[in-house]
N, C-alpha and C positions, 0 to 999 in steps of 0.2 A: 479434520479438526485436530487441535492439540490434545494430547492424552498422555498420561503417565502409565506406561504399560510394563507388565512383568511377563517375560517370556523365558524365564530362566535367568535373565538379567534385567534389572530395573532400568528402563530407559524412557526418555521423553521423545515422543514422536509428534510431528506437526502435519503428518499426512494420514492420520488414522481415519478409517471410514466413519462417516456419520452413522449412528444407529438407525436401523430401519424401523419405521413406525408401523406396527401391526394393529389390527382391530382390537379395541378394548384397552389400548395402551396410550400413553401420553409422551410426547417429546418434551423434555425439561432442559432448559438452559441453566447450567450450574453456576451459582454465584460464589458459594463458599463450601468447602469440604474439610473434614477433620481426619487426621491420621490416627488410627486406632491400633491398639496392641495386636489385634487380629491381622491388620495389614502388615505389621512387622513380622508376625509369625508366617504369613504367606510367603514372604520373600526368603524365609528359612526353610520352606518346604511344606507348610501346613496346607492341607486339602488338595495339593497338587494343582492349584489354580493357575491358569494362563489367561492374560487379558488385561483390561483396564481395572486397576484396583480402586478401592474406596466405597464405603457404604454410608457414611455420615455426611449429609449434605443439606443445603437449602438452595432452592433455585426457583425459576419462573417457568410456568407452562407456556411453551411456544406453539404447540399443536396437539389437538386431540379431537375426538368426536363430540365432546361436551363443550359447547361454546362458553359456558359459564366459567369454565376453569382457565381458559386462555388468558394469559396475563396475570394470573394469580401466583403469589409467592407460596411455595409448598415445601414440605418435607415428605419423606416417603418411607413406608415400611419396606424392609429389604427382601422379604420372601415373596416371590411371585408364584402363587399356588394355582392348581388346576381348577379347584372348585367343584370337582366331580367325584373324587376318590372317597373312600370310606373315612379317611382322616379329615378331609375338608368337610364332609357332611356331618361329622361328629364335632365340629367346631375346633379342630386342631390344624388350621392351615399352615402353621409354621413347621408341621411335621409331615406335610404332603410329600410323598415319595417322588412326585413329578415336579417338584418346585425347582426354580432357579433362585439364586441368592445374589443380590447386587454386589458385584466386586469380590465375591467369595466362591461362587459355584455356578458355572453355566451362563453367567450374564455379566456383561461389561459394567463397570462401576462408575463412581462419581468423580474420579480424578481425571476429568475430561471436560471439554466445553459443553457436551450434551450427553444425556442418558435417557433411557426409556424405562418406564415402569407401568404396570397396570393402573388404570384410573382409580380402581378401588383401593389401591395402596397409598394414594396421595391424601395429604391433610393440609388444609389451608392454614397458613401461619397468621395469627392475629397481628394487627398493625403495631401493637405495643411491644412486640418481641423483635429486637434487631437481629440481623443475620448472625452476628457473633454469638448470640445466645440460642437462636433457633437451631444452629448446627449441632447443638447438644441434645436435640430431641431424641434421637435414636438411642444413645447410651443412657439417657435419663429414663426412657421407657424400659430399657433392660433392667435398670435398678428397681423400677416399680414392679417388675414381674415377680420379684421376691414376695411382695405382699399379695400377689395373686395366688401364690403357691403355698405360702407358710403363714398361718395366723400368728401375728406378733402382738402380745398383750403388754400393757404398760407395766405389769408386774415382772416381766421377764428380763433377765440379763442377756444382752446381745453383744457380741464382739464382731466388728468388721476387721478382718485381717488384710492389710494392704492399704497404703496411702497413695496409690496411683490415681489416675484419672477416674476410673470406674469406682474405686474404693471411696473417693471423696464424694461422688454422686450418691452412692449407696448409703453412705453415712447420713447425708442430709435428708434423704428420703425416709430412712428408718427413724431418724430423730423426730419426725412428725408424729410417730406413734406414741411418743411419751415413754418408750421403754428405757430400761437402765442400759445405756449405750456406751460402749468403749470402742475406740478405733486404735488399732495397733499398727505401727509402721516403723520405717527406718529414718525418715527425713523430717527433721525439725521444722523446716520451712513449710512443708506440706501439712504437717499436723497443726501448724499455727493457723492455717486457713480455717480449720474446723474449730480450734480453740476460740477464735474470734466469734464464732457462732455458739459458744458455750457448750460445745460437744466435747466430752472427756476423751483424752488421748493418752497413749503410752508408747514408749519405744519397745520394740520386740525384745523379750528377755527381761523386761522390767514390769511385767503385769502383776498387779496385786488383786486380791479379792477372790471370791469363789469362782469355780468353773462356770462357764456360760451355758445357758439353756439353748442358745442358737449361736453358731459361728458362721459368718459369711466369708468365704475364701476368695479374695480379689487380688492376690499377689501377682498372678501371672507367672509364678515360678513353680516348677514341679515340687520342690521341697515345701511349698506352702501347705500342701495337703497334710503332712505330718504335723506341722505346727498348729494348724487349725484343729486337728483331732486332739492334740495335747491340751488345748484350751477349753475343750468341751466336756460337759458332765455326762455320766452314763444316761442313756435314753435321751440324749440331746439330739439336735438337728444340725447337720452340716450341709450348708448350701454352697455349691461350687459355681462360681462365676468365671473362673479363669479358663482360657483356651490357649493351648500352646502346642507347638510341634514336638512330637516325641511321646514317650511313655512315662508313666509315673510309677515308682515303686511304692507300694502301700501295704501296711500290715492289716490285711483284711480280717484276720482273726480277732484283732482288738475291736473292730467294728461289730463283729458278731457278739463277742463277750459283753461289750458295753451296750449292745442293742441300739446302735446309732442309726438314725434315719438320715439317709443320704439323698440330697435333692440337687439335680442338675437344673440350672436356670439360665435361660438364654434371652430371647427377644421378648419385648413387652408391649404394653398398650400405649399408643401415641396420644390419644385425646387427653388423658390425665397428665401426661408429661408436658403437653402444651399449656395446660391450666397452671401447673406449677411454675412454669416460666413466665406466663402472663401475669400472675399475681405476685411474682417475686418471692415465692415460698422456698425456692432454692436459689443459690447464687452461683452461677457458673463462670462469671467473669474472671475470678482469681485463678481459674483452672487453665486459662490460656497462657501458654508459655512463649509462643512465637507464631508469627504469620508470615508466609512466604507466597510469592506469586507461583502459579502453576509451572512457569518456566524454570523455576528453581526447585522443582519437586524432588530431585535426587538429593540436593543439599537438605531439603526439609526432612526427608526420610532419615538422613544421617543424624540430624538434630533430634528427631523424635526418638531415636534409638539410644541417645545418651542417657546414662543412669540418672535417675531423679528428674528427668524432663517431664513436664506436664503436656497439655494438649498443644499440638502443632497443627495450625490451620493452613489450608491452601486456598488462596484467593484466585478465582478463575475469571478471566476477562476483566472488564473495568468495574 
C-alpha cells in the first residue's frame, strides 16, 4: 500500500506492507487524515517514533469480526490499551503502560491507505457529518478532555493561549460553558475566526483585564508556559495541551509561591465530540487550510509547518 513513513527521513512509499489483522481489531480503509502538530514534532525527534505517521482520520471498515461494522464510516481513539492492567481496570486506558498509540508509539498510523485499530476504539460517524469535519473528531475530543478534568463555571475568567488548530477548537468548546473567555494569539486572521462566533480575542502582549482563573496553554511553543503563568492569578489552574520535542525552562518556585494547580491534558472522549459536530455546535470548516493527496504528503508536511498555517488534510484514495 501507499504510506507516508518516517524512518529518520519523511518519505512516501508505495510498497509498504498492509497491516496484519489480529483478533479483536478492524482493518480500516483511510479516506481522509489530518496533519497535527504532534506529527510535525515527531519528524523533529519527539517520541523517537519510526513508521507510518498520523492519528487523525476518518475511514471505512473493510474487515473485522463484527459484521455490523463492515462498510461503516468510522473514526478511532488512538490509544490501543491492554484492558487488563491496573490502569485499564481503574478506567484509565489512555495511561495503560502496555498501550500502543496510532502513528505515535508502537503502531503504524493513518497516513496510509489502511490502518488497524481495536474494534472497541472505533466510533461510527453520523451521516450528517462529512469527512472534512469528521476528521477533526480526535482533536475536538482532546479539547473536551479539559472539561473532564477541570470544572469551569460561568463566573470564571478563562484564557486560551494560542490561536493554532487546537487553540481554536478549545476556545469553541469552552465558550459553550458560558465562562468569561478570552483567546490570546498572534494571527489576526485566525482570531477573526473566533470573533465571528462572538468569542473575545486579543493579541499577545495586549491583554487587558484581571488575571485569569484558568489558562489553557495551546501554543505548541516552549515559551508558552511562561506566558501562560504570567496571565494566571495566584491559586489559579494552568492546563497544558502543548506537546513538543525538547525541554521547557520553567520557574517552578513561582508555581509553589502562587500555589498554582498544573494539569496535563491529552486525549478525550469521542462520543461528545461527534455530537458537537453533528449538531454544528462547533465549526471546524474555517480551520482547514489546505488539502493534498497522499501522494503529495511531503509537500503537505512542508505546508503544515509554515508559520500561521491551519489544518492540512491528506486525502487518501478516491
